[in-house]
FIVO-933372 format. One record per atom (N, C-alpha, C): residue in one letter; x, y, z. Coordinates in steps of 0.2 Angstrom, whole numbers, plus 5000, padded with zeros to 4 digits. Layout:
AXYZ/...
***
This chain:
M557054395723/M557354335726/M557054275722/P557554225721/P557254165717/P556754125721/H556854125727/H556354075731/H555854115735/T555754175733/T555154215736/T554554195733/L554054185737/L553354165734/L552954235733/P552554245728/P552054295728/P551554295734/P551354355736/P550854355742/P550254325740/R549954285744/R549354245743/R548754295742/P548354295737/P547854335736/P547254325741/V546954385743/V546454385748/V545754385745/I545354335747/I544654345745/I544254395749/R543954435745/R543554495748/R542854495746/Q542354515750/Q541654525748/Q541654595745/L541454595739/L541354665736/L540754705739/D540754765739/D540254805742/D539654805737/E539054835739/E538454835735/E538554875729/S538954935730/S539054975724/S539454945718/A539954915720/A540354875715/A539954825712/I539654785715/I539254735712/I538754765707/N538454815709/N537954845704/N538254875698/R538854905699/R539254925693/R539454865688/I539654815691/I539754755687/I539154725684/A538654725687/A537954705684/A537754745679/A537954815680/A537754865674/A538154855668/G538754825668/G539054815663/G538754755658/E538354715661/E538054665657/E537354685655/V537054725659/V536354745657/V536354805653/V536754855655/V536754925651/V537354925647/E537354915641/E537954915637/E537954985634/R537355025632/R537355085629/R536655115631/P536555185629/P535955215631/P535355175628/A535355145623/A534855105620/A534655045625/S535155015628/S534954965633/S534554985639/A534755045641/A534355075647/A533655095644/V533555115638/V532855135636/V532455065635/K532855015633/K532454955632/K532254925639/E532654925644/E532454905651/E531854945654/L531955015653/L531455055656/L530755045652/V530755045646/V530155035642/V529854965643/E530254915644/E529954855646/E529654855653/N529954885657/N529654895664/N528954925663/A528954985659/A528255015658/A527754965655/L527954925650/L527454885647/L527254825652/D527654805657/D527554755662/D527054785667/A527054855668/A526654895672/A525954905669/G525854885663/G525154885660/G525054955657/A525554995655/A525555055652/A525155055645/R524755105643/R524455105637/R524755155632/R525155205636/R525455255632/R526155265635/I526655265631/I527355275634/I527755335630/A528055375634/A528455435631/A529155425633/V529555435628/V530355425629/V530655495626/D531055525631/D531355585629/D532155575630/Y532555595626/Y533255595627/Y533655655624/V534255665627/V534655715625/V535355685624/D535655715618/D536355695616/D536355615616/G535955585612/G535955515611/G535855475617/G535555505622/G535455465629/G535955475634/K536555505632/K537055505636/K536955555642/T536655615640/T536455665645/T535855655649/L535355635645/L534655625648/L534255565644/I533955525649/I533455475646/I532855485651/R532255495648/R531655505652/R531155455649/V530855415653/V530255375651/V529655385656/T529155405652/T528555415656/T527955375654/D527655345659/D527055295657/D526455305661/D525955275659/D525255285663/D525055215666/G525555175668/G525455105670/G525255115677/C525255055681/C524955045688/C525355085693/G525955105692/G526355145696/G526555105702/M526955145707/M527155115713/M527055165719/G526955135725/G526855175731/G527455195734/P527455245739/P528055265742/P528455205745/D528155155748/D528555105751/D528855055746/D528655055740/D528955015734/D529555045732/L529655105732/L530255145728/L530955115731/P531055115737/P531655095740/P531855025738/L531354985738/L531354915736/L531554905729/A531254945725/A531354945717/A532054955716/L532454985720/L533154995719/L533654945722/T533354895725/T533754845727/T533854785722/R534454755722/R534554705717/R534154645718/H533854615713/H533454555713/H532854565716/A532554625717/A531954635719/A531454645713/T530954605713/T530454615707/T529754595709/S529254615705/S528554605706/S528354555701/K528854525697/K528554485691/K528654415692/I529054395696/I529054315698/I529154315705/D529054255708/D529154245715/D529754195716/G530054175711/G530754135712/G530654065712/S529954045712/S529853975713/S529953935706/D529853965701/D529853935694/D530153985689/L530753975687/L531154025683/L530954015675/L530553965674/L530253955667/L529553985666/A529253995672/A528554025671/A528554105671/I528854125666/I528954195665/I528454225660/H528054275662/H527554295657/H527654375656/T528254405658/T528354475658/T529054485654/F529154545652/F529754565649/F530354555654/G530254585660/G530754585665/G530654535670/F531154515674/F531054465679/F531754465683/R532254485681/R532854485685/R532954535690/G532654585690/G532654635696/G533354675696/E533654685690/E534354715690/E534354775686/A533854795682/A533954855678/A533954915682/L533554935687/L533554995691/L534155005695/P534354955699/P534954965703/P535554975699/S535554935693/S536154945689/S536155015686/L535655045684/L535655115681/L535755165686/G535555145693/G535755195698/G536455195700/A536755135698/A537455125700/A537955165695/V537755175689/V538155205684/V537955275682/G537355295684/G537055365682/G536755395688/R536355455686/R535955485691/R535255475690/L534955435694/L534255405693/L533755435698/S533155455695/S532655475699/S532055435697/I531555415701/I530955385700/I530455415703/T529955445699/T529355475702/T528755435700/S528355415705/S527855365704/S527255375708/R526655355706/R526055355710/R525555305708/C525255265712/C524755215710/C524155235713/E523555205711/E522955225713/E522855215721/G522555265724/G522455265731/G523055295735/T523555315732/T524155335736/T524355405734/E524855435738/E525155495736/E525755485731/G525855535727/G526455525723/G527155535727/A527655505725/A528255505729/A528855495724/V529455515726/V530055515722/V530655495726/I531055455722/I531755435725/I532255445720/A532855465723/A533455475718/A534055435721/V534455415716/V535055375718/V535555405712/A536155415715/A536755435711/A537355395712/G537655355708/G538255315709/G538155265714/G537555235715/G537355185719/G537155205726/R537155275727/R536955305734/R536255335733/A535755305737/A535055325737/A534955375742/E534455425740/E534255475745/E533555445748/P533355475753/P532655455756/P532055475751/V531555435752/V530955455748/V530655515750/R530455555745/R530155625746/R529455625743/P528955665746/P528355675742/P528455705736/A527955695731/A528055735724/A527355735721/A527255785717/A526655795713/A526655745707/A526255705706/A526255655701/A525555625699/R525555615693/R524955575690/R525055505691/N524455465690/N524555395691/N525055365685/G525555325687/G526055305682/G526755315685/T527255315681/T527855315683/T528255365678/V528755405681/V529255435677/V529955425679/V530355385675/V531055375677/V531455415673/E531955455676/E532355495673/E533055475675/L533455465669/L534155445670/L534655505667/R535055535671/R535455585669/R536155565669/D536555585665/D537355575665/D537455505666/L537255465661/L537355395660/L538155385660/F538355335664/F539055315665/F539555365668/F539255415672/F539655465675/F540055425681/A539755375684/A540155335689/A540655295686/T540655275680/T541155235676/T541355265670/P541655325670/P541855365664/P542155325659/A542555275660/A542855235655/A542355205650/R541755195652/R541255165648/R541055215643/L541155275644/L540955335639/L541355325633/K541955305634/K542455305628/K542255255623/F541855205625/F541655155620/F540955165617/L540655225619/L540055245615/L540155275609/R539655265604/R539755295598/R539455365598/S539455395592/S539255465591/S538455475594/D538355535595/D537655545598/D537155525593/R537255535586/R536755515581/R536755435581/A537255405581/A537255325581/A536855305587/E536955335593/E536655305599/E535855325599/A535755385596/A535055405595/A534655355590/Q535055335585/Q534755285580/Q534655215584/A535055195588/A534955135592/A534355135596/I534255195599/I533655205604/I533055195599/A533055235594/A532455235589/A532255155587/D532855125586/D532755055584/D532455015589/V532655025595/V532354985601/V531555005602/I531355065601/I530655085602/I530255055596/R530555055590/R530155025584/R530054955585/R530554915588/R530454845589/R529954835594/L529954875600/L529454865605/L528754885603/A528754935598/A528054955596/A527754905591/M528154865588/M527954805584/M527654755588/A528054745594/A527854695599/A527154705602/E527054775603/E526454795607/E526054845603/P525654825597/P525354875593/P524754905596/T524554885602/T523954915605/T524154975610/V524854985611/V525155035615/V525355085611/G525255155613/G525555205610/G526255225612/F526655245607/F527355265609/F527555335606/T527955375610/T528155435607/T528955445609/L529355455604/L530055465605/L530255535603/T530555565608/T530755645607/T531455655608/D531755685604/D532455715605/D532355785609/A532355775615/A532255835620/A532755895619/G533355875616/G533855925615/G533655975609/S533355945604/S533155985598/S532355995598/V532055975603/V531255975604/V530955945597/R531155885595/R530955855589/R530655785590/V530055775588/V529755715589/V530055665583/I530355615585/I530755565581/I530255515579/F529855485583/F529355435581/F528755445586/R528155435583/R527555435586/R527055385583/T526655355587/T526155305585/T525655295591/D525055305589/D524455295594/D524255225594/P523955205599/P523755135600/P523255115594/E523455055591/E523055035585/E522454995587/P521855015584/P521254975585/P521154915582/G520654875583/G520454815580/G520754755583/D520754695579/D520954635582/D521754635581/F522054575583/F522854575583/F523054585576/F522854555571/F523054565564/F522954635561/D522354665562/D522254735560/D522654785564/A522754775570/A523154815574/A523954815572/L524154745571/L524854745569/L524954765562/A524454755557/A524554785550/A524554865551/G524154895555/G524154965555/G524854995558/R525054955563/R525754975566/R526354965561/L526354915558/L526854895553/L526854945547/G526254965545/G526155015540/G526455085542/R526455105548/R526755165551/R527455155552/I527755095553/I528455095555/I528855075548/L528555025545/L528954995539/L528655025532/G528155065533/G527855095527/G527255055524/P526855085520/P526255045517/P526454995512/D527055005509/D527254955504/D527354885507/F527554885513/F527654815516/F527054785518/V526554825520/V525854785522/V525554765515/T525554805510/T525254785504/T525554725501/N526154715502/N526554655499/N526754605504/A526354605510/A526554555515/A525954505516/L526054445517/L525554395518/L525454375526/P524854375528/P524754365535/P524854285537/V525154275542/V525454215544/V525054195551/D524754135551/D524454115558/D524454035558/L524954005560/L525053935560/L525153905567/E524953845569/E525053815575/E525253745575/R525753725578/R525953655578/R526353645584/D526253585587/D526753565593/D526753615599/G526153645600/G526153695606/G526453755604/L526653775598/L526953835596/L526553865591/R526453935591/R525953965587/R526454025583/L526354025577/L526754075573/L526254125570/T526354185571/T525954245569/T526354295566/G526054335562/G526354395559/G526254405552/Y526754435549/Y526754455542/Y527354435538/A527354405533/A527954385529/A527854415522/A528354455519/A528254485513/A528354435507/L528054455501/L528254415495/L528954415493/P529154365490/P529854355489/P530154415484/T529654445480/T529954495475/T529954565479/Y529754565486/Y529854625490/Y530454615494/S530954575492/S531554565496/S531954625496/R532454625501/R532854675503/R533654655502/G534054705501/G534754695501/G535154675507/S534754685513/S535054665519/S534454635524/G534654615530/G534154585534/G533854645539/T533854705537/T533554755541/T532854755542/Q532454725538/Q531754715539/Q531554645541/Q531954615545/Q531754555548/Q531754565556/F531154555558/F530954565566/F530654505568/L530954475574/L530754415577/L530554425584/F530054385586/F529854395593/F529654325596/V529754315602/V529554255606/V529154275612/N528554255612/N528054275617/N528054355618/G528054385613/G528054465613/G528754495614/R529254455615/R529954485617/R530354495610/P530554555609/P531054555603/P531654515604/V531854475599/V532454435600/V532854435594/L533554425595/L534054415590/L534354345590/D533954305587/D534154235588/D534354205581/R534954175581/R535254145575/R534854085572/M534554045577/M534153985574/M533554015571/L533254055574/L532654085570/L532754125564/T533254165564/T533454195558/T533654145552/G534054095554/G534254045549/G533554005547/A533053995551/A532453965549/A532154005544/L532154075545/L531754115540/L532154115533/R532754115534/R533154115527/R533054045523/A532953995527/A532853925524/A532153925521/A531653955524/A530953955522/A530953995515/Y531354045514/Y531354075507/Y531954055502/M532253995504/M532853975500/M532553965493/D531953935492/D531753915486/D531553975481/V531554035484/V531254095480/V531654155480/L532254145484/L532754205484/L533454185483/S533754225479/S534554215478/S534854225485/R535554205485/R535854215491/R536054285494/D536054325489/D536154395491/D535554445493/R534954405493/R534354445495/R534054415501/H533754465505/H533454445511/H532754455512/A532354415515/A531654415516/A531454475521/A530854505520/A530654555524/A530054515528/A530054515535/A529554485539/A529554505546/V528954505549/V528854525556/V528454465559/L528754425562/L528554355565/L528654345572/G528154315575/G528154305582/G527954235584/I528354205588/I528154135591/I527854145598/T527254115599/T526954115605/T526854045608/C527054035614/C527053965617/C527053965624/D526853915627/D526953905635/D527653925637/P527653975642/P528353985644/P528853935646/Q528453875648/Q528853815650/Q529253785644/L529053805638/L529353775632/L529953815629/V530153875633/V530653915630/V530953945636/D531653955636/D532053985642/D532254055639/V532054105643/V532254175641/V532854195646/N532954155650/N533554175655/N534154145653/V534354165647/V534954145644/V535554195644/H535354255643/H535754315643/H535454375647/P535954415650/P535654465654/P535254515650/A535354525644/A534954575639/A534354545637/K534254475638/K533654445636/K533454445629/T533954445625/T533854455617/T533954385614/E534154335618/E534254265616/E533854225619/V533554165616/V533154125619/V533354055617/R533154005621/R533253935620/R532653895620/F532453865615/F531853825615/F531953755617/R531453725621/R531553655623/R531653605617/D531253625612/D531253585606/D531453635600/P532053645599/P532253695593/P532053675586/A532053605585/A531853575579/A531153595577/A530753585582/A530053605581/A529953675579/A530253725583/A530253795581/A530453805574/R531053775572/R531253785565/R530853755560/A530553695561/A530153665556/A529453705556/L529253735561/L528653775560/L528753835556/I529353875557/I529453925552/I529553905545/V529953855544/V530153835537/V529553815533/S529253765536/S528653735532/S528053775532/G527953815538/G527353865538/G527453915533/L528053945533/L528154005528/L528053975521/R528353915520/R528353895513/R527653885511/Q527153855515/Q526453845514/Q526153915513/V526353965517/V525954035515/V526254055509/L526854055507/L527054085501/L526754045495/A526753975495/A526353935490/A525653965489/G525353975495/G524653995494/G524554065491/A525054105490/A525054165486/A525054155479/G525154095476/G525054085469/G525554115465/H525354155460/H525754185455/H525854255457/R525654275463/R525654355465/R526354375466/A526454435463/A527154475464/A526954535467/S527554565470/S527454625474/S527254685469/T526854735472/T526654795469/T527254835467/T527754835471/T528354885470/T528654865463/V528554805461/V528854785454/V528654835449/A527954845449/A527654885444/A527854955445/S527854985451/S528055055452/S528755065450/E529155015452/E529855025450/E529955025442/T529554985439/T529554985431/T529355045428/L528755075431/L528555135429/L529055195430/E529355195435/E529855245437/E530455245432/A530655185430/A531155175425/A530955195418/M530355185417/M530055205410/M529955285409/R529855315415/R529655385415/R530255425412/P530155455407/P530755495404/P530755565407/E531355595407/E531355665409/E531055715403/P530655765405/P530355805399/P530955845396/P530955835389/P531555865386/P531355945385/R531855985384/R531756055383/R531856055375/V531356085372/V531256085365/V531356165363/Y531856185359/Y531856245356/Y531556255349/Q531456315347/Q531056325341/Q531456295335/M532156305335/M532656285330/M532656215329/D532456175335/D532456105335/D531856075332/R531256115332/R530656085330/R530656055322/P530455995321/P530455975314/P530056015309/S530256015303/S529756045298/S529156005297/Q528656025293/Q528055995292/Q528155925288/P528555925283/P528655865279/P528955815283/V529455835287/V529855785291/V529355755296/L528955795299/L528455775304/L527955725301/A527755735295/A527255695292/A527555625291/R528155625288/R528555565287/R528555525294/S528755555299/S528855525305/S528255495309/T527655515306/T527055485309/T526855425306/T527155405300/T526955345297/T527055285301/W526555235302/W526655185306/W527055135304/Q527555105308/Q527955045307/Q527854995312/A527854935309/A527854875314/A528454865318/P528354855324/P528954855329/P529354795327/L529954805327/L530454755326/L530454705331/G530554645330/G530554585335/G529954575338/F529354595335/F528754575338/F528354525334/A528254465337/A527954405333/A527254405336/E526854395331/E526154395333/E525754335329/A525354305332/A524954255329/A524454285324/P524154245320/P523554275316/P523054305320/S522854365317/S522454415320/S521754375323/A521454335319/A520854305322/A520954265328/R521554225328/R521654185333/R521854225340/V522154275339/V522354325344/V521754355347/E521254375343/E520654405346/E520254355349/E520254295347/E519854245350/E520154225357/A520854225358/A521154215364/A521054275369/V521054335366/V520854395370/V520154385373/A519654375369/A519054365372/A518954315377/A519254265377/A519254205381/A519654215388/N520254255387/N520654255393/N520754325396/E520554375393/E520654445396/E520454455403/S519954415405/S519754425412/S520154385417/L520554345415/L520954305419/L521554345422/P521854325428/P522354375431/P522954395426/L523254345422/L523754365418/L523554385411/G522954385410/G522654405403/G522754365397/A522754395391/A522754355385/A523454375382/A523854335379/A524454355376/A524254385369/R524654445368/R524554485362/R525154485358/G525754465360/G526354455356/G526954445360/Q527454445357/Q528154435360/Q528654485357/V529054515361/V529554565359/V530254535361/H530754545357/H531454535358/H531554465360/G531054415358/G531154345358/G531154325366/N530954365370/N530954345377/N530354365381/Y530054425379/Y529554455383/Y528854445380/I528354415384/I527654405382/I527254465384/I526954495379/I526454555381/I525754525381/A525454535387/A524754505388/A524354565390/Q523654565387/Q523154615389/Q522754585394/T522554625399/T522154615404/T521554665405/A521054645409/A520454695409/A520654755412/R521254765416/R521454825419/R522054855416/G522354825412/G522954855409/G523354805405/M524054795407/M524454745403/M524954715407/V525154655405/V525654615409/V526254595404/I526854605407/I527454595403/I527754535407/V527854475403/V528154415406/V528854395403/D529254385408/D529954355406/D529854285405/Q529854255398/Q529654185397/Q530154145400/H530754155400/H531254105402/H531254105410/A531154155413/A531154155420/A530554125423/A529954135419/A529354105421/A529354025420/H529554005414/H529553935413/H530053905417/E530653935419/E531053905424/E530753885430/R530353935433/R529953915439/R529453865438/L529153865433/L528653805431/L528953745431/V529553735428/V529853675427/V530153645434/Y530353695438/Y530653685445/Y530053655449/E529453685449/E528953655453/E528653595450/R528753575444/R528553515441/R529053465444/L529653475443/L530153425446/L530053415453/K529953465457/K529853445464/K529253405465/T528653415462/T528053375462/T528153305461/Q528553295455/Q528753225453/Q529153195458/R529653225461/R530153195465/R529753175472/D529253215474/D528953205480/D528453145479/A528153145473/A527653085472/A527953025471/A528453015466/A528752945465/A529352945462/G529753005463/G530353015459/G530253045452/V530753085450/V530753115444/V530853065438/A530353075433/A530353025428/A530953035424/A531352985422/A531952985418/A531852965411/Q532252985406/Q532352955400/Q533052935399/A533052875396/A533652835395/A534052865388/L534652875389/L535052895383/L535252835379/L535052845372/L535252785368/L536052775368/I536452825368/I537152815369/I537352855375/P537552825381/P537752865387/P538252925385/E538152975388/E538653035387/E539153035392/I539853035389/I540353035394/I540653105395/V540653125402/V540853185403/V541553185407/E542053225405/E542653225408/E542653275413/L542853255419/L542953305425/L543553285429/S543753335434/S544253315438/S544053265442/P544553225445/P544453165449/P544053185455/P544253245459/P543753255465/P543053275463/D542953305457/D542253325455/D541853265453/A542253215450/A541853155448/A541753115454/A542153115459/A542053075465/A541453105469/Q541453175469/Q540853205473/Q540153185469/L540153185463/L539553165459/L539353095461/L539853055460/L539652985461/L539452965468/D539753005473/D539552995480/D538753005481/M538553055476/M537853075477/M537353035472/A537652985468/A537352955463/A536652925465/E536552905471/E535952875473/E535452925473/D535652985476/D535153045477/D534953075470/L535453075466/L535353105459/L534853065455/A534952995456/A534452955453/A533752965454/R533652985460/R532952995462/R532653065459/L533153105456/L533053165453/L533053155445/G533053095443/G533053075436/G533653075432/L534253085436/L534953085433/L535353025436/T535452985431/T535852925433/T536552925430/L536952915435/L537752925433/L538052855435/E538652845431/E539052785433/E539752815432/G540252785435/G540952795434/G541152775428/F541652805425/F541952785418/F542652795418/G542952765423/G543752775423/G543852835428/P544452845429/P544652905433/P544552975430/G544153015434/G543953085432/G543453085426/A543053035425/A542553035420/A541853005423/V541353025420/V540653005422/V540252995416/A539852935416/A539452915411/A538752935413/V538352975409/V537752995410/V537252955406/R536852905410/R536452855406/R535752885406/E535452925411/E534752945411/E534753015413/T534353055410/T534253125412/T533453135413/P533253185417/P532553195418/P532153205412/A531653175411/A531253175405/A530953245404/I530753275409/I530453345408/I530953395405/L531553385405/L532053435403/L532153425395/G531953365392/G532053355385/G532753345384/R533053365378/R533753365376/R534153415380/V534653385384/V535053435388/V535753425386/D536153475388/D536853465387/D537153435394/A537253375394/A537453335400/A538053365404/A538553385400/A539153415403/A538953475406/A538553525403/A538453585406/A537953575413/L537553525412/L537153515418/L537553485424/L538053445423/L538453415428/L538853475431/R539153515427/R539553575430/R539053625434/D538453635432/D538053675436/D537853645442/I537753575443/I537653545449/I538253545453/L538853535451/L539453545455/L539553615457/D539353665453/D539353735456/D538953745461/E538353715461/E537853725466/E538153695473/L538453635472/L538653595478/L539253635481/A539653675477/A540253715479/A539953775483/E539453805480/E539253875482/E538753865488/G538353815487/G537753805492/G537953815499/D537453845503/D537553845510/D537053805514/S536753755510/S536253715513/S536553665517/T536253645523/T536453595527/T536053535527/T535453535525/T535053475525/T535053445518/L534953375517/L534953345511/L534353375506/Q533753385510/Q533253405506/Q533353475503/A533653525506/A533853585504/A534353575498/R534853535499/R535353525493/R534953495487/M534553455488/M534153425482/M533753475479/D533453515483/D533053575480/D533453615476/A534053635478/A534553675475/A534753645468/I534853585468/I535053545462/I534453545457/L533853535459/L533253535455/L533253605452/S533353655456/S533353725453/S533853735447/R534453705448/R534953715443/R534653675436/M534353615438/M534153575432/M533553615428/A533153645432/A532553675429/A532753725424/C533353765425/C533653815420/C533753775413/H533953715414/H534153685407/H533553655403/G532953655407/G532353635403/G531853685402/S532053745403/S531553805402/S531653835395/V531053865393/V531053905387/V531653955386/R532053945381/R532653985381/R532454055378/S532854105380/S532754175377/S532954175370/G532454205366/G532554205359/G532154165355/R531754115359/R531354075355/R530654105354/Q530454105347/Q529854135346/Q529254085348/M528754105351/M528254065353/M527554085350/R527154035349/R526454045346/R526054065351/A525454095349/A524954125353/A524754075358/E524654005356/E524353955360/E524853935365/E525553935364/E526053925369/E526053975374/M526054045372/M526054095376/M525454095381/N524854085379/N524354085383/N524354025388/A524553965385/A524653905390/A525153925395/L525653955394/L526153975399/L525854025404/L525454065402/L525154115407/L524654075411/R524254025408/R523753985412/R524153945417/E524653915415/E525053875420/E525353915426/M525553975424/M525854025429/M525254035435/E524654045432/E524154065437/E523954005441/A524153945439/A523953885443/A524553855447/T525153885447/T525753865450/T525953905456/P526053875462/P526253915467/P526953945466/R527054005469/R527754035469/R527954055462/S527454055457/S527654075450/S527754145449/G527654195454/G527754265453/G528454285453/Q528954235455/Q529654245455/Q530054185452/C530554195449/C530954145447/C531354105452/N531754065451/N532154025456/N532654065460/H532754125457/H533254165460/H532954225463/G532254225464/G531954285467/G531754345463/R531954345457/R531754395452/R531054395450/P530654445449/P529954435446/P529954405440/T529454365439/T529354335432/T528854375428/Y528554425431/Y528054465426/Y528054535430/V527854585426/V527654655428/V526954665426/E526554685430/E525854715429/E525754785429/L525554815423/L525454885423/L524754905422/A524454945427/A523754965426/A523655015421/L523155015417/L522955055412/L523055135414/H522855145420/H522855215422/H523555245423/D524055195425/D524755215425/D525055225418/I524855175414/I525155185407/I524855255404/E524255265405/E523955335402/E524355395405/R524555385412/R524955445415/R525655455412/L525955395409/L526555395406/L526555445400/F525955445396/F525855475390/F525455545391/G525355565398/G525055625399/G524355625398/R523955565398/R523255565397/R522855575403/R523255575409/R522855585415/R523255635420/
***
């Protein structure tokens, strides 16, 4: 009927079971979410050892056993009540010193699965309580040791539609393992064991780490991320504006193809925060290309009043009272730490080089063996092609003076680009173009920060023809570019006159330089002026560096090595690639079967 109104909707109070199932949809997205909540409860209870068992990726069974303070028989029914918690009193939601505080995890799990809690605390008898689909049974006595065992079976049996959104058992098991590893990094003094109870296979196990915080964290990271990470990571311990940044950040040459080795914590809580991840990327912007990602395990510790963790039910996002201070601490702090590493490059560069050099042993048949006259001719020494060396006496003098230094003494140059240096422990191969590019870049930044980049005036300004939009973009930045030693003026529509160029670059192709700057402005993802200027300086440095193919004298090569040793971040070029490879003598001897 055209004039019939729809029935007025009736407001109803949902029952407790429905409320818990709705809450479970926010708190428990998948088995890994349940594991995270239960393990965090164990950590809040002061557990020193935590064991996690699962079956079918956590869909059939999740069991978390801890040796924490436990609960008494009177506490168990209350623990299954929504918003019942021992961690806060509700008077100040910013004074949070624990992982959990919302009081939603256990009732939510009991609403969508079959949950049982067996617990015992000091001075009481053990007890167990069970709840299935939101319906709790009475508390019963149980044999138990001090601590708690939480067993969750048939997750989402009460909401079967949720099961259709879960991934394969293998993918869910991998997500559980990822949760345990992150929490194990956050708590290096706690032991963790993760077992696939279906196949009776231990997936992950680590005992409590001894020593102070940095020793314990280094030991834990070595077991989780591997010894290469610890060997190539720099300790971080910085404090500013009430925030403290601690952990380990890897050298730029130990970069990865994705962000899978980036782990961030706030007051011990693993977080996935875009602001912090962006700050980490900005800190490495000077030393990594856009397609590479830093490896780091970093934690920010501060007064709980300075950070709000009550942003999302899963508690993986945080909000700082002063986000700019947190970002600045990460960016400037990590840049300071990376600069302190000097010319150091990761050890994996050498191992990867040796692996690439190691030939497959050939199979030699008798008919293929050379005759004696051919063999004699083949052993005649020949000077290597493309090897430029200074006079022998001068080289030997440089070796005697410089061999004990980190990058040694230059012995020669091969293929017009690679310097071979001898050290007390082996040899170093230096990419002269990449190394000089980094040195020029650092000099440009130093000049800019001091009093502006020194410029040289061109006797005749160079006119560069561009498209009108490109010319307008450069002229809009003319004032900023002038501080970098590059003076531009408009010269009609679509043309720019270059009147001064950075003196450190020497003679440059102004047209190529401007096009490189335009490419950087088009490709760059930098949001701050400082970052954009750094990116432009990086492009400029390429034009002023020693070109591939140029023959260098021994004095020039040794001067380059000495400047690398004295220059921060010289272990990698502006794009994150290593500038040198160091090969130990014993590794070289192994290549030739001498060891």
